[in-house]
TORDREN-235702 format. One record per atom (N, C-alpha, C): residue number from 0; x, y, z; residue in three letters. Coordinates in steps of 0.05 Angstrom, whole numbers, plus 5000, padded with zeros to 4 digits. Example, Ala and Ser with C-alpha at 12.3 -4.5 7.8 and 13.67 -1.06 7.14 Angstrom:
BEGIN
FILO   bapa   east   north     up   tiza
FILO      0   5264    4886   5156    Ala
FILO      0   5246    4910   5156    Ala
FILO      0   5264    4934   5156    Ala
FILO      1   5257    4955   5142    Ser
FILO      1   5273    4979   5143    Ser
FILO      1   5258    5001   5157    Ser
//
This chain:
BEGIN
FILO   bapa   east   north     up   tiza
FILO      0   5507    4812   5172    Met
FILO      0   5514    4833   5191    Met
FILO      0   5530    4820   5213    Met
FILO      1   5555    4828   5216    Glu
FILO      1   5573    4818   5236    Glu
FILO      1   5572    4835   5261    Glu
FILO      2   5571    4823   5284    Leu
FILO      2   5572    4837   5309    Leu
FILO      2   5598    4833   5323    Leu
FILO      3   5616    4817   5312    Gly
FILO      3   5641    4812   5325    Gly
FILO      3   5641    4784   5337    Gly
FILO      4   5665    4774   5344    Pro
FILO      4   5668    4746   5353    Pro
FILO      4   5654    4741   5380    Pro
FILO      5   5649    4761   5396    Val
FILO      5   5637    4756   5423    Val
FILO      5   5607    4756   5422    Val
FILO      6   5595    4762   5399    Ser
FILO      6   5566    4763   5397    Ser
FILO      6   5554    4735   5394    Ser
FILO      7   5535    4729   5412    Pro
FILO      7   5522    4703   5409    Pro
FILO      7   5505    4702   5383    Pro
FILO      8   5503    4679   5370    Ser
FILO      8   5490    4678   5345    Ser
FILO      8   5460    4687   5345    Ser
FILO      9   5445    4683   5367    Pro
FILO      9   5417    4694   5366    Pro
FILO      9   5417    4724   5362    Pro
FILO     10   5436    4739   5374    Leu
FILO     10   5437    4768   5370    Leu
FILO     10   5443    4774   5341    Leu
FILO     11   5463    4762   5330    Ala
FILO     11   5471    4767   5302    Ala
FILO     11   5448    4761   5284    Ala
FILO     12   5433    4739   5289    Arg
FILO     12   5411    4732   5272    Arg
FILO     12   5388    4752   5274    Arg
FILO     13   5382    4762   5298    Leu
FILO     13   5361    4782   5301    Leu
FILO     13   5369    4808   5288    Leu
FILO     14   5394    4817   5291    Val
FILO     14   5403    4841   5277    Val
FILO     14   5400    4838   5247    Val
FILO     15   5408    4815   5237    Ala
FILO     15   5405    4810   5208    Ala
FILO     15   5376    4811   5199    Ala
FILO     16   5358    4799   5215    Glu
FILO     16   5329    4799   5207    Glu
FILO     16   5318    4827   5208    Glu
FILO     17   5324    4843   5229    Phe
FILO     17   5315    4871   5230    Phe
FILO     17   5326    4887   5206    Phe
FILO     18   5350    4882   5199    His
FILO     18   5363    4897   5177    His
FILO     18   5349    4892   5150    His
FILO     19   5335    4869   5147    Lys
FILO     19   5321    4863   5123    Lys
FILO     19   5296    4880   5120    Lys
FILO     20   5286    4892   5142    Leu
FILO     20   5261    4908   5141    Leu
FILO     20   5266    4935   5126    Leu
FILO     21   5246    4945   5112    Pro
FILO     21   5250    4970   5098    Pro
FILO     21   5255    4993   5117    Pro
FILO     22   5274    5010   5111    Gly
FILO     22   5280    5033   5127    Gly
FILO     22   5296    5028   5152    Gly
FILO     23   5304    5003   5156    Ile
FILO     23   5321    4996   5180    Ile
FILO     23   5349    4991   5171    Ile
FILO     24   5367    5010   5178    Gly
FILO     24   5395    5007   5171    Gly
FILO     24   5409    4990   5193    Gly
FILO     25   5435    4985   5189    Pro
FILO     25   5450    4968   5208    Pro
FILO     25   5450    4979   5237    Pro
FILO     26   5452    5005   5241    Lys
FILO     26   5452    5016   5268    Lys
FILO     26   5424    5013   5281    Lys
FILO     27   5403    5019   5265    Ser
FILO     27   5376    5016   5276    Ser
FILO     27   5371    4987   5283    Ser
FILO     28   5380    4968   5266    Ala
FILO     28   5376    4940   5272    Ala
FILO     28   5390    4932   5298    Ala
FILO     29   5414    4942   5302    Gln
FILO     29   5428    4937   5328    Gln
FILO     29   5413    4949   5351    Gln
FILO     30   5403    4973   5348    Arg
FILO     30   5389    4986   5371    Arg
FILO     30   5363    4970   5378    Arg
FILO     31   5348    4962   5357    Leu
FILO     31   5324    4946   5362    Leu
FILO     31   5331    4920   5376    Leu
FILO     32   5352    4907   5367    Thr
FILO     32   5360    4881   5379    Thr
FILO     32   5367    4885   5409    Thr
FILO     33   5384    4905   5415    Tyr
FILO     33   5392    4908   5442    Tyr
FILO     33   5370    4919   5460    Tyr
FILO     34   5350    4933   5448    Phe
FILO     34   5326    4941   5463    Phe
FILO     34   5312    4916   5472    Phe
FILO     35   5308    4897   5453    Leu
FILO     35   5294    4872   5461    Leu
FILO     35   5309    4855   5481    Leu
FILO     36   5336    4856   5480    Val
FILO     36   5352    4842   5500    Val
FILO     36   5346    4853   5528    Val
FILO     37   5343    4879   5530    Arg
FILO     37   5338    4891   5556    Arg
FILO     37   5309    4891   5564    Arg
FILO     38   5291    4887   5545    Ala
FILO     38   5262    4888   5550    Ala
FILO     38   5253    4863   5567    Ala
FILO     39   5232    4866   5582    Pro
FILO     39   5221    4842   5596    Pro
FILO     39   5213    4821   5576    Pro
FILO     40   5215    4796   5585    Ala
FILO     40   5209    4773   5567    Ala
FILO     40   5181    4775   5556    Ala
FILO     41   5162    4785   5572    Glu
FILO     41   5134    4788   5564    Glu
FILO     41   5131    4807   5540    Glu
FILO     42   5147    4829   5540    Gln
FILO     42   5146    4848   5518    Gln
FILO     42   5156    4835   5492    Gln
FILO     43   5178    4821   5494    Ala
FILO     43   5189    4807   5471    Ala
FILO     43   5170    4786   5460    Ala
FILO     44   5158    4771   5479    Arg
FILO     44   5138    4750   5471    Arg
FILO     44   5114    4763   5458    Arg
FILO     45   5105    4786   5468    Ser
FILO     45   5082    4800   5456    Ser
FILO     45   5088    4809   5428    Ser
FILO     46   5112    4819   5423    Leu
FILO     46   5120    4827   5396    Leu
FILO     46   5121    4803   5377    Leu
FILO     47   5132    4781   5387    Ala
FILO     47   5134    4756   5370    Ala
FILO     47   5106    4746   5364    Ala
FILO     48   5088    4747   5383    Glu
FILO     48   5060    4737   5379    Glu
FILO     48   5045    4755   5359    Glu
FILO     49   5050    4782   5361    Ala
FILO     49   5037    4800   5342    Ala
FILO     49   5046    4795   5313    Ala
FILO     50   5072    4790   5310    Ile
FILO     50   5083    4784   5283    Ile
FILO     50   5070    4758   5272    Ile
FILO     51   5069    4738   5289    Leu
FILO     51   5058    4712   5280    Leu
FILO     51   5028    4715   5274    Leu
FILO     52   5013    4731   5290    Ala
FILO     52   4985    4735   5285    Ala
FILO     52   4980    4748   5258    Ala
FILO     53   4997    4768   5251    Val
FILO     53   4994    4781   5225    Val
FILO     53   4998    4761   5203    Val
FILO     54   5018    4744   5205    Lys
FILO     54   5024    4725   5184    Lys
FILO     54   5003    4703   5182    Lys
FILO     55   4990    4696   5205    Glu
FILO     55   4971    4675   5205    Glu
FILO     55   4942    4684   5198    Glu
FILO     56   4935    4709   5205    Arg
FILO     56   4907    4718   5203    Arg
FILO     56   4902    4739   5182    Arg
FILO     57   4922    4753   5173    Val
FILO     57   4918    4775   5154    Val
FILO     57   4923    4764   5126    Val
FILO     58   4904    4770   5108    Val
FILO     58   4905    4760   5080    Val
FILO     58   4900    4784   5062    Val
FILO     59   4902    4780   5036    Phe
FILO     59   4895    4800   5016    Phe
FILO     59   4866    4795   5008    Phe
FILO     60   4850    4817   5007    Cys
FILO     60   4823    4815   4998    Cys
FILO     60   4823    4805   4969    Cys
FILO     61   4806    4785   4963    Ser
FILO     61   4805    4774   4936    Ser
FILO     61   4794    4793   4916    Ser
FILO     62   4780    4815   4925    Arg
FILO     62   4769    4834   4906    Arg
FILO     62   4788    4858   4903    Arg
FILO     63   4794    4872   4925    Cys
FILO     63   4809    4897   4922    Cys
FILO     63   4839    4894   4928    Cys
FILO     64   4848    4871   4938    Gln
FILO     64   4876    4866   4944    Gln
FILO     64   4887    4881   4968    Gln
FILO     65   4869    4893   4983    Asn
FILO     65   4877    4907   5008    Asn
FILO     65   4882    4885   5029    Asn
FILO     66   4896    4892   5051    Val
FILO     66   4900    4873   5072    Val
FILO     66   4875    4872   5090    Val
FILO     67   4868    4848   5099    Thr
FILO     67   4844    4844   5114    Thr
FILO     67   4845    4819   5131    Thr
FILO     68   4829    4817   5151    Glu
FILO     68   4826    4792   5166    Glu
FILO     68   4803    4776   5155    Glu
FILO     69   4784    4789   5142    Gly
FILO     69   4761    4774   5130    Gly
FILO     69   4761    4778   5100    Gly
FILO     70   4754    4757   5085    Asn
FILO     70   4755    4759   5056    Asn
FILO     70   4727    4754   5045    Asn
FILO     71   4715    4773   5030    Pro
FILO     71   4726    4799   5023    Pro
FILO     71   4726    4818   5047    Pro
FILO     72   4741    4840   5043    Cys
FILO     72   4745    4859   5065    Cys
FILO     72   4719    4875   5070    Cys
FILO     73   4718    4889   5093    Ala
FILO     73   4695    4904   5101    Ala
FILO     73   4686    4925   5081    Ala
FILO     74   4706    4938   5068    Leu
FILO     74   4699    4959   5049    Leu
FILO     74   4685    4947   5024    Leu
FILO     75   4695    4925   5015    Cys
FILO     75   4683    4912   4991    Cys
FILO     75   4656    4900   4997    Cys
FILO     76   4651    4892   5022    Arg
FILO     76   4625    4881   5030    Arg
FILO     76   4604    4902   5036    Arg
FILO     77   4613    4927   5040    Asp
FILO     77   4595    4949   5049    Asp
FILO     77   4576    4957   5027    Asp
FILO     78   4550    4952   5030    Pro
FILO     78   4530    4959   5009    Pro
FILO     78   4527    4989   5006    Pro
FILO     79   4535    5004   5026    Ala
FILO     79   4532    5033   5025    Ala
FILO     79   4554    5046   5008    Ala
FILO     80   4575    5031   5001    Arg
FILO     80   4596    5043   4984    Arg
FILO     80   4586    5045   4955    Arg
FILO     81   4598    5063   4940    Asp
FILO     81   4591    5067   4912    Asp
FILO     81   4607    5046   4896    Asp
FILO     82   4593    5025   4887    His
FILO     82   4606    5003   4872    His
FILO     82   4611    5010   4843    His
FILO     83   4604    5034   4835    Thr
FILO     83   4610    5042   4807    Thr
FILO     83   4636    5057   4804    Thr
FILO     84   4650    5061   4827    Arg
FILO     84   4676    5075   4827    Arg
FILO     84   4697    5059   4840    Arg
FILO     85   4721    5058   4828    Ile
FILO     85   4744    5044   4840    Ile
FILO     85   4767    5064   4841    Ile
FILO     86   4779    5067   4864    Cys
FILO     86   4802    5084   4867    Cys
FILO     86   4827    5066   4868    Cys
FILO     87   4845    5069   4850    Val
FILO     87   4869    5052   4848    Val
FILO     87   4892    5065   4863    Val
FILO     88   4903    5051   4882    Val
FILO     88   4925    5062   4898    Val
FILO     88   4949    5043   4897    Val
FILO     89   4972    5052   4906    Glu
FILO     89   4996    5036   4905    Glu
FILO     89   4997    5016   4928    Glu
FILO     90   4992    5025   4952    Glu
FILO     90   4996    5008   4976    Glu
FILO     90   4972    5009   4995    Glu
FILO     91   4969    4990   5013    Pro
FILO     91   4947    4990   5032    Pro
FILO     91   4947    5016   5049    Pro
FILO     92   4970    5027   5056    Leu
FILO     92   4971    5052   5072    Leu
FILO     92   4956    5075   5058    Leu
FILO     93   4956    5074   5031    Asp
FILO     93   4942    5095   5016    Asp
FILO     93   4912    5094   5020    Asp
FILO     94   4901    5069   5023    Val
FILO     94   4873    5066   5029    Val
FILO     94   4866    5080   5055    Val
FILO     95   4883    5075   5076    Leu
FILO     95   4878    5087   5102    Leu
FILO     95   4879    5117   5100    Leu
FILO     96   4898    5128   5085    Ala
FILO     96   4900    5157   5082    Ala
FILO     96   4875    5169   5069    Ala
FILO     97   4866    5156   5048    Leu
FILO     97   4842    5166   5034    Leu
FILO     97   4817    5163   5051    Leu
FILO     98   4815    5141   5066    Glu
FILO     98   4792    5137   5083    Glu
FILO     98   4790    5158   5105    Glu
FILO     99   4813    5167   5115    Arg
FILO     99   4814    5187   5136    Arg
FILO     99   4801    5213   5127    Arg
FILO    100   4801    5218   5101    Thr
FILO    100   4789    5243   5091    Thr
FILO    100   4759    5243   5093    Thr
FILO    101   4746    5220   5092    Gly
FILO    101   4717    5219   5092    Gly
FILO    101   4705    5229   5066    Gly
FILO    102   4721    5235   5046    Ser
FILO    102   4711    5247   5021    Ser
FILO    102   4705    5227   4999    Ser
FILO    103   4713    5202   5003    Tyr
FILO    103   4710    5182   4982    Tyr
FILO    103   4694    5159   4993    Tyr
FILO    104   4673    5151   4978    Arg
FILO    104   4655    5130   4987    Arg
FILO    104   4654    5107   4967    Arg
FILO    105   4672    5106   4948    Gly
FILO    105   4673    5084   4929    Gly
FILO    105   4690    5060   4939    Gly
FILO    106   4698    5043   4921    Leu
FILO    106   4714    5020   4927    Leu
FILO    106   4744    5027   4920    Leu
FILO    107   4761    5009   4927    Tyr
FILO    107   4790    5012   4923    Tyr
FILO    107   4801    4988   4908    Tyr
FILO    108   4825    4993   4897    His
FILO    108   4841    4971   4887    His
FILO    108   4871    4977   4892    His
FILO    109   4884    4958   4906    Val
FILO    109   4912    4962   4914    Val
FILO    109   4930    4947   4894    Val
FILO    110   4949    4962   4882    Leu
FILO    110   4967    4950   4862    Leu
FILO    110   4990    4936   4875    Leu
FILO    111   4998    4943   4899    His
FILO    111   5021    4933   4913    His
FILO    111   5047    4939   4899    His
FILO    112   5049    4965   4891    Gly
FILO    112   5073    4975   4879    Gly
FILO    112   5067    4992   4855    Gly
FILO    113   5088    4999   4840    Val
FILO    113   5086    5015   4816    Val
FILO    113   5105    5004   4795    Val
FILO    114   5100    5011   4770    Leu
FILO    114   5118    5003   4749    Leu
FILO    114   5145    5016   4753    Leu
FILO    115   5166    4999   4752    Ser
FILO    115   5193    5010   4756    Ser
FILO    115   5213    4991   4742    Ser
FILO    116   5216    4996   4716    Pro
FILO    116   5234    4979   4700    Pro
FILO    116   5263    4978   4712    Pro
FILO    117   5272    5000   4724    Met
FILO    117   5299    5000   4736    Met
FILO    117   5301    4979   4758    Met
FILO    118   5279    4974   4772    Asp
FILO    118   5279    4954   4794    Asp
FILO    118   5267    4927   4785    Asp
FILO    119   5262    4924   4759    Gly
FILO    119   5252    4899   4748    Gly
FILO    119   5222    4895   4754    Gly
FILO    120   5207    4916   4760    Val
FILO    120   5178    4914   4765    Val
FILO    120   5163    4921   4740    Val
FILO    121   5149    4901   4729    Gly
FILO    121   5133    4906   4705    Gly
FILO    121   5104    4902   4712    Gly
FILO    122   5086    4905   4692    Pro
FILO    122   5057    4903   4696    Pro
FILO    122   5049    4876   4709    Pro
FILO    123   5063    4855   4702    Glu
FILO    123   5056    4828   4712    Glu
FILO    123   5062    4825   4742    Glu
FILO    124   5078    4844   4753    Asp
FILO    124   5085    4843   4781    Asp
FILO    124   5065    4858   4799    Asp
FILO    125   5047    4873   4786    Leu
FILO    125   5027    4888   4801    Leu
FILO    125   5000    4874   4798    Leu
FILO    126   4980    4883   4814    Arg
FILO    126   4954    4870   4814    Arg
FILO    126   4936    4883   4793    Arg
FILO    127   4946    4886   4769    Ile
FILO    127   4931    4899   4747    Ile
FILO    127   4911    4879   4735    Ile
FILO    128   4919    4854   4732    Lys
FILO    128   4901    4834   4721    Lys
FILO    128   4876    4831   4739    Lys
FILO    129   4879    4833   4765    Glu
FILO    129   4857    4831   4783    Glu
FILO    129   4838    4856   4780    Glu
FILO    130   4850    4879   4775    Leu
FILO    130   4834    4903   4770    Leu
FILO    130   4817    4900   4745    Leu
FILO    131   4829    4890   4724    Leu
FILO    131   4815    4887   4699    Leu
FILO    131   4792    4867   4702    Leu
FILO    132   4795    4848   4720    Gly
FILO    132   4774    4828   4724    Gly
FILO    132   4751    4837   4741    Gly
FILO    133   4751    4861   4751    Arg
FILO    133   4729    4871   4768    Arg
FILO    133   4716    4896   4758    Arg
FILO    134   4717    4901   4732    Leu
FILO    134   4707    4926   4721    Leu
FILO    134   4678    4926   4712    Leu
FILO    135   4665    4904   4713    Glu
FILO    135   4637    4902   4705    Glu
FILO    135   4620    4921   4722    Glu
FILO    136   4605    4939   4710    Gly
FILO    136   4588    4957   4724    Gly
FILO    136   4603    4982   4735    Gly
FILO    137   4629    4983   4731    Val
FILO    137   4645    5006   4740    Val
FILO    137   4643    5028   4720    Val
FILO    138   4637    5053   4730    Gln
FILO    138   4635    5076   4712    Gln
FILO    138   4659    5094   4713    Gln
FILO    139   4674    5093   4735    Glu
FILO    139   4698    5110   4737    Glu
FILO    139   4720    5096   4753    Glu
FILO    140   4744    5098   4742    Val
FILO    140   4768    5089   4756    Val
FILO    140   4785    5114   4762    Val
FILO    141   4789    5118   4788    Ile
FILO    141   4806    5141   4797    Ile
FILO    141   4834    5130   4802    Ile
FILO    142   4853    5139   4787    Val
FILO    142   4881    5130   4791    Val
FILO    142   4894    5149   4811    Val
FILO    143   4900    5138   4834    Ala
FILO    143   4911    5154   4856    Ala
FILO    143   4939    5145   4863    Ala
FILO    144   4956    5142   4843    Thr
FILO    144   4984    5135   4848    Thr
FILO    144   4998    5160   4858    Thr
FILO    145   5021    5155   4871    Asn
FILO    145   5036    5178   4881    Asn
FILO    145   5048    5195   4859    Asn
FILO    146   5051    5221   4863    Pro
FILO    146   5062    5238   4842    Pro
FILO    146   5092    5236   4839    Pro
FILO    147   5101    5212   4834    Thr
FILO    147   5130    5207   4829    Thr
FILO    147   5132    5198   4800    Thr
FILO    148   5157    5195   4790    Val
FILO    148   5161    5186   4762    Val
FILO    148   5148    5159   4758    Val
FILO    149   5152    5140   4777    Glu
FILO    149   5141    5113   4775    Glu
FILO    149   5110    5114   4777    Glu
FILO    150   5100    5130   4796    Gly
FILO    150   5072    5133   4799    Gly
FILO    150   5058    5144   4775    Gly
FILO    151   5070    5164   4763    Glu
FILO    151   5059    5176   4738    Glu
FILO    151   5060    5156   4715    Glu
FILO    152   5082    5141   4713    Ala
FILO    152   5084    5121   4691    Ala
FILO    152   5063    5099   4695    Ala
FILO    153   5058    5091   4719    Thr
FILO    153   5037    5072   4725    Thr
FILO    153   5010    5083   4718    Thr
FILO    154   5004    5108   4725    Ala
FILO    154   4979    5121   4719    Ala
FILO    154   4974    5122   4689    Ala
FILO    155   4994    5129   4674    Ile
FILO    155   4992    5131   4645    Ile
FILO    155   4987    5103   4633    Ile
FILO    156   5001    5083   4643    Tyr
FILO    156   4997    5056   4634    Tyr
FILO    156   4968    5047   4639    Tyr
FILO    157   4958    5052   4663    Leu
FILO    157   4930    5044   4669    Leu
FILO    157   4910    5059   4652    Leu
FILO    158   4915    5085   4647    Gln
FILO    158   4897    5100   4630    Gln
FILO    158   4896    5089   4602    Gln
FILO    159   4918    5081   4592    Arg
FILO    159   4919    5069   4565    Arg
FILO    159   4905    5042   4564    Arg
FILO    160   4907    5027   4586    Leu
FILO    160   4893    5001   4587    Leu
FILO    160   4862    5005   4588    Leu
FILO    161   4854    5025   4604    Leu
FILO    161   4826    5028   4610    Leu
FILO    161   4810    5044   4589    Leu
FILO    162   4823    5063   4576    Ser
FILO    162   4808    5080   4557    Ser
FILO    162   4794    5065   4535    Ser
FILO    163   4805    5044   4523    Pro
FILO    163   4790    5029   4503    Pro
FILO    163   4765    5015   4514    Pro
FILO    164   4763    5012   4540    Leu
FILO    164   4741    4998   4552    Leu
FILO    164   4717    5017   4557    Leu
FILO    165   4720    5042   4551    Gly
FILO    165   4698    5061   4554    Gly
FILO    165   4693    5069   4583    Gly
FILO    166   4711    5064   4601    Ile
FILO    166   4708    5071   4629    Ile
FILO    166   4721    5098   4634    Ile
FILO    167   4707    5116   4646    Arg
FILO    167   4719    5142   4653    Arg
FILO    167   4743    5138   4671    Arg
FILO    168   4765    5149   4664    Thr
FILO    168   4790    5146   4680    Thr
FILO    168   4799    5174   4688    Thr
FILO    169   4801    5178   4714    Thr
FILO    169   4810    5204   4724    Thr
FILO    169   4834    5200   4742    Thr
FILO    170   4848    5222   4748    His
FILO    170   4870    5220   4768    His
FILO    170   4867    5243   4787    His
FILO    171   4879    5241   4810    Leu
FILO    171   4877    5261   4831    Leu
FILO    171   4888    5288   4820    Leu
FILO    172   4876    5309   4828    Ala
FILO    172   4886    5336   4822    Ala
FILO    172   4914    5338   4834    Ala
FILO    173   4931    5352   4821    Arg
FILO    173   4959    5353   4830    Arg
FILO    173   4964    5375   4849    Arg
FILO    174   4946    5378   4869    Gly
FILO    174   4951    5396   4891    Gly
FILO    174   4970    5381   4911    Gly
FILO    175   4974    5356   4905    Leu
FILO    175   4993    5340   4922    Leu
FILO    175   5021    5348   4913    Leu
FILO    176   5039    5351   4933    Pro
FILO    176   5067    5358   4925    Pro
FILO    176   5081    5336   4909    Pro
FILO    177   5095    5344   4889    Ala
FILO    177   5110    5325   4872    Ala
FILO    177   5130    5309   4889    Ala
FILO    178   5131    5283   4884    Gly
FILO    178   5150    5267   4899    Gly
FILO    178   5141    5258   4926    Gly
FILO    179   5116    5265   4934    Ala
FILO    179   5106    5258   4961    Ala
FILO    179   5090    5233   4960    Ala
FILO    180   5087    5219   4982    Asp
FILO    180   5070    5195   4984    Asp
FILO    180   5043    5203   4996    Asp
FILO    181   5022    5190   4987    Leu
FILO    181   4995    5196   4996    Leu
FILO    181   4993    5192   5026    Leu
FILO    182   5006    5172   5037    Glu
FILO    182   5003    5166   5066    Glu
FILO    182   5012    5189   5083    Glu
FILO    183   5029    5208   5073    Tyr
FILO    183   5039    5230   5089    Tyr
FILO    183   5024    5256   5084    Tyr
FILO    184   5005    5256   5065    Ala
FILO    184   4990    5280   5059    Ala
FILO    184   4968    5284   5080    Ala
FILO    185   4962    5309   5086    Asp
FILO    185   4941    5314   5106    Asp
FILO    185   4913    5311   5093    Asp
FILO    186   4893    5309   5110    Glu
FILO    186   4866    5303   5101    Glu
FILO    186   4855    5324   5083    Glu
FILO    187   4860    5350   5088    Val
FILO    187   4850    5371   5072    Val
FILO    187   4861    5370   5044    Val
FILO    188   4888    5366   5041    Thr
FILO    188   4901    5363   5015    Thr
FILO    188   4889    5340   5000    Thr
FILO    189   4886    5317   5013    Leu
FILO    189   4875    5294   4999    Leu
FILO    189   4846    5298   4991    Leu
FILO    190   4830    5311   5008    Ser
FILO    190   4802    5316   5001    Ser
FILO    190   4801    5334   4976    Ser
FILO    191   4817    5355   4976    Arg
FILO    191   4817    5373   4952    Arg
FILO    191   4827    5359   4927    Arg
FILO    192   4846    5341   4930    Ala
FILO    192   4856    5326   4907    Ala
FILO    192   4835    5308   4896    Ala
FILO    193   4819    5295   4914    Leu
FILO    193   4797    5278   4905    Leu
FILO    193   4776    5294   4891    Leu
FILO    194   4768    5317   4904    Glu
FILO    194   4747    5333   4892    Glu
FILO    194   4755    5345   4865    Glu
FILO    195   4781    5351   4862    Gly
FILO    195   4790    5364   4837    Gly
FILO    195   4802    5344   4817    Gly
FILO    196   4795    5318   4820    Arg
FILO    196   4807    5299   4802    Arg
FILO    196   4798    5305   4773    Arg
FILO    197   4816    5298   4754    Gln
FILO    197   4812    5306   4726    Gln
FILO    197   4814    5282   4708    Gln
FILO    198   4801    5284   4685    Ala
FILO    198   4804    5263   4665    Ala
FILO    198   4832    5264   4654    Ala
FILO    199   4842    5241   4645    Phe
FILO    199   4869    5239   4634    Phe
FILO    199   4870    5254   4608    Phe
//
């Protein structure tokens, strides 16, 4: 990202780093950079410290692959959760969305993506092996991938993997709008989708 010959290199570097973030285009990267230039030093320092703290203290739960500060995470350690059910989601934000509903009391498993051959993402790039390693005593796996082409392909792949194991495999009822992400669905829609989940 070039800012012109008069731009000092720290500005150009920060614009380039912001531009690497998902959803941040070149104009947004420039706006964020110049916001920080005008911001008090303490605000910029606080942002830098927050970023470093995330990288130093947040890890992936060794059981469910969700983001956490303690390993295993609080949900996996909670004896009140139903350990016979695992809800499989694409991203950590999906766990937050489902937890907001208060309708689900089982465990989770985060895949960290979906199958997408066009983008070079295959089964080995997702946390599927970790899911298969934690199925002892599990009676139901709820596949809660997003209702997109990639999400549906991932759901079908998981169903085919799990059905020979004799584990009941369900997916969310499709009251969710096609092409939408779970993180943007409201609590009522998600609750109904959980309640109306169906066998594959």
